[in-house]
C-alpha positions in Angstrom: 20.6 -17.1 107.5 23.7 -14.9 106.9 23.8 -11.3 108.2 23.4 -8.6 105.6 26.4 -6.5 104.6 27.2 -3.3 106.6 26.0 -1.1 103.7 22.8 -3.1 103.3 22.2 -3.1 107.1 22.6 0.7 107.2 20.1 1.2 104.3 17.6 -1.2 105.8 17.9 0.4 109.2 17.3 3.9 107.9 14.2 2.7 105.9 12.8 0.9 109.0 13.3 3.9 111.3 11.6 6.2 108.8 8.8 3.7 108.6 8.4 3.7 112.4 8.2 7.5 112.6 6.0 7.4 109.5 3.4 5.4 111.5 3.0 8.3 113.9 2.8 10.9 111.1 0.4 8.9 108.9 -2.0 8.2 111.9 -2.0 11.7 113.1 -2.4 13.1 109.6 -5.4 10.8 108.9 -7.2 11.5 112.2 -6.5 15.3 112.0 -7.1 16.0 108.3 -9.4 13.3 107.0 -12.8 11.9 107.9 -11.6 8.4 109.0 -12.3 7.4 112.6 -9.7 5.8 114.9 -11.4 2.4 114.9 -11.6 2.2 111.1 -7.9 3.4 110.9 -6.9 0.5 113.2 -8.9 -2.1 111.3 -7.5 -1.0 107.9 -4.0 -0.7 109.2 -3.9 -4.3 110.7 -5.8 -5.8 107.8 -3.5 -4.3 105.2 -0.4 -5.2 107.2 -1.7 -8.8 107.5 -2.2 -8.9 103.7 1.3 -7.6 102.9 3.0 -9.9 105.4 0.8 -12.8 104.3 1.9 -12.2 100.7 5.6 -12.1 101.7 5.2 -15.4 103.5 3.2 -16.8 100.6 6.0 -16.0 98.2 8.3 -18.0 100.4 5.9 -20.9 100.2 6.2 -20.7 96.4 10.0 -20.8 96.8 9.8 -24.0 98.8 8.8 -23.1 102.4 5.5 -24.8 103.2 4.1 -22.9 106.2 0.9 -20.9 105.7 0.9 -17.2 106.7 -1.2 -17.9 109.8 0.8 -21.0 110.9 3.3 -19.0 113.0 2.6 -16.5 115.8 0.2 -16.9 118.7 -2.9 -15.3 120.1 -1.2 -13.7 123.1 1.2 -11.8 120.9 -1.6 -11.0 118.6 -3.6 -9.5 121.5 -0.6 -7.4 122.5 -0.3 -6.2 118.9 -4.0 -5.3 118.7 -3.9 -3.4 122.0 -0.9 -1.5 120.8 -2.5 -0.6 117.4 -5.9 0.4 119.0 -4.4 2.5 121.8 -2.0 4.1 119.2 -4.9 5.2 117.0 -7.3 6.4 119.6 -4.5 8.4 121.4 -3.6 10.2 118.2 -7.0 11.7 117.9 -5.6 14.4 120.2 -1.9 13.9 120.7 0.6 15.5 118.4 2.9 13.3 116.4 5.9 14.3 118.5 4.2 13.8 121.9 2.7 10.5 120.9 6.0 9.1 119.6 7.9 10.2 122.7 5.3 8.7 125.0 5.2 5.4 123.1 9.0 5.1 122.9 9.5 6.1 126.5 7.0 3.7 127.9 8.3 0.8 125.7 11.9 1.4 126.8 11.2 1.9 130.5 8.9 -1.2 130.5 11.6 -3.3 129.0 14.2 -2.0 131.4 11.8 -2.7 134.3 11.2 -6.2 133.0 15.0 -6.8 133.1 15.1 -5.6 136.7 12.2 -7.9 137.6 14.1 -10.8 136.0 17.1 -10.1 138.2 19.2 -7.7 136.1 21.2 -5.3 138.3 21.7 -1.6 137.4 24.7 0.5 138.5 24.1 3.9 140.1 24.6 5.7 136.8 21.9 3.5 135.2 19.5 4.1 138.1 20.0 7.9 137.5 19.2 7.5 133.8 16.1 5.5 134.6 14.9 8.0 137.1 15.5 10.8 134.6 13.5 9.1 131.9 10.6 8.4 134.3 10.7 12.0 135.4 10.5 13.1 131.8 7.4 11.0 131.2 5.7 12.4 134.3 6.7 15.9 133.2 5.1 15.2 129.8 1.8 14.2 131.4 1.6 17.1 133.8 -1.4 19.5 133.1 -0.5 22.5 131.1 2.5 21.0 129.2 2.5 19.2 125.9 -0.2 16.6 126.5 -3.8 17.7 125.8 -5.5 15.1 128.0 -4.6 12.4 130.5 -6.9 10.0 128.7 -4.9 10.3 125.5 -1.7 9.9 127.4 -3.1 6.9 129.1 -4.1 5.3 125.8 -0.6 5.9 124.3 1.0 4.5 127.5 -1.2 1.4 127.2 0.0 1.1 123.6 3.6 1.3 124.8 3.1 -1.4 127.4 1.5 -3.6 124.8 4.3 -3.1 122.3 6.8 -3.8 125.0 5.0 -7.1 125.7 4.9 -7.9 122.0 8.6 -7.1 121.6 9.6 -9.2 124.7 7.6 -12.1 123.4 9.1 -11.7 119.9 12.6 -12.0 121.3 11.9 -15.6 122.5 9.7 -16.6 119.6 11.2 -19.3 117.4 11.1 -19.5 113.6 11.3 -16.8 110.9 10.4 -13.3 112.4 8.5 -12.3 109.3 6.3 -15.4 109.4 5.7 -14.9 113.1 4.8 -11.3 112.5 2.5 -12.3 109.7 0.7 -14.8 111.9 0.2 -12.2 114.6 -1.2 -9.6 112.2 -3.6 -12.2 110.7 -4.9 -12.9 114.2 -5.0 -9.3 115.3 -7.0 -8.0 112.3 -10.3 -9.7 113.4 -9.9 -8.2 116.9 -9.7 -4.7 115.3 -12.8 -5.4 113.2 -14.6 -6.3 116.4 -13.6 -2.9 117.9 -15.0 -1.2 114.7 -18.3 -3.1 115.2 -18.5 -2.0 118.8 -17.6 1.6 117.9 -20.4 1.6 115.2 -22.9 0.5 117.9 -21.8 3.1 120.4 -20.7 6.1 118.3 -22.5 5.6 115.0 -21.5 4.3 111.6 -17.8 4.1 110.7 -16.5 7.2 109.0 -13.9 7.3 106.3 -13.0 9.0 103.0 -10.5 8.2 100.3 -7.6 10.2 101.7 -8.1 8.6 105.1 -8.3 5.1 103.7 -5.1 5.7 101.7 -3.2 6.9 104.7 -4.4 3.9 106.7 -3.4 1.5 103.9 0.1 3.2 103.8 0.4 2.8 107.5 -0.5 -0.8 107.4 1.0 -2.1 104.2 4.2 0.1 104.1 5.1 1.5 107.5 3.9 -1.6 109.5 3.9 -4.6 107.2 6.9 -3.9 105.0 8.6 -1.8 107.7 8.6 -4.6 110.3 9.9 -7.1 107.7 12.7 -4.6 106.8 13.5 -4.0 110.5 13.8 -7.7 111.3 16.2 -8.2 108.4 18.3 -5.2 109.5 18.4 -6.7 113.1 20.6 -9.6 111.8 23.4 -7.0 111.2 22.9 -5.0 114.5 23.8 -5.7 118.1 20.9 -5.4 120.6 22.5 -2.3 122.1 23.0 -0.6 118.7 19.4 -1.4 117.7 18.1 0.1 121.0 20.2 3.3 120.5 19.1 3.7 116.9 15.5 3.7 118.0 16.2 6.9 119.9 15.9 8.7 116.6 12.2 7.7 116.1 10.7 10.4 118.3 13.0 13.0 116.8 12.0 12.0 113.2 8.4 12.1 114.2 8.8 15.5 115.7 10.5 16.9 112.7 7.9 15.4 110.4 5.1 16.8 112.6 6.6 20.3 112.3 7.2 20.1 108.5 4.2 18.1 107.4 1.5 18.9 110.0 2.5 22.3 111.2 2.8 21.2 114.8 4.8 23.3 117.3 7.7 22.1 119.4 7.0 23.6 122.8 9.7 24.2 125.4 8.0 21.7 127.7 8.0 19.0 125.0 11.7 19.7 124.3 12.7 19.4 127.9 10.7 16.2 128.4 12.2 14.7 125.2 15.7 15.5 126.5 15.0 13.9 129.8 13.4 10.7 128.4 15.8 10.1 125.5 18.8 11.1 127.5 17.9 9.0 130.5 17.2 5.9 128.3 20.4 6.5 126.4 22.4 6.7 129.7 20.9 3.3 130.8 21.7 1.7 127.4 25.2 3.1 127.1 26.1 2.2 130.7 24.8 -1.3 130.2 26.9 -1.7 127.0 30.0 -0.4 128.7 29.5 -2.7 131.6 29.2 -5.7 129.3 32.6 -5.1 127.7 
């Protein structure tokens, strides 16, 4: 399939990055300002994402592609997607939008860099310095008395970041159409989320939701997740891997700005310093790697 034009790539990239930041804002807004619980938010998000992606794949079947929406993808990737979505939702019960996005992004990037080291990739001294700075920023973020309200919430978001890194790494090697693969994974992950909702109902009482909470969960699943991922995969055809990684540095900043404007959240000095350390360290690793490859 041909790469999109530069102008179309730029537009799709902006839309995708806004969608990624929007997931943090929608989740935090729903759990802070509506009655919906984290398990129900996760279930609605994955189910509505599966529906939207399934419809996209179904339209392609009408156009001549014969695979069903659940034919692509696999259970391992679906499990990683589920762990990401569940950890994401339960962490945002107490994390701010900015702190959550920074933790998620930092863990994803450091995990993927660590995977490259495990597979034999070699870093130069400057890159090691950047990786150490990013890790120090994450530790700083989790120290008592700074931006994070609890170690449990930080651990949940870290587990979401690890799971998303696994999902991303598996997606790089998955064959076939990325949208179809994502649809298949969402279709498989949705029943897992419903299982968590059932367990939560047994342990913590009946599910809780209201109309605003359901609408926010639907927006997160159908728009920011389902349509957002499809847009991002299309944009990736016109981006180098390095440029795509660098552009994702904007997601925590977008989430932080949205949290301040829409949710009234404060940007503390500790969070700002941790953000500079994590984002700057990862940017140093990526840029040094790019320069070494030329």
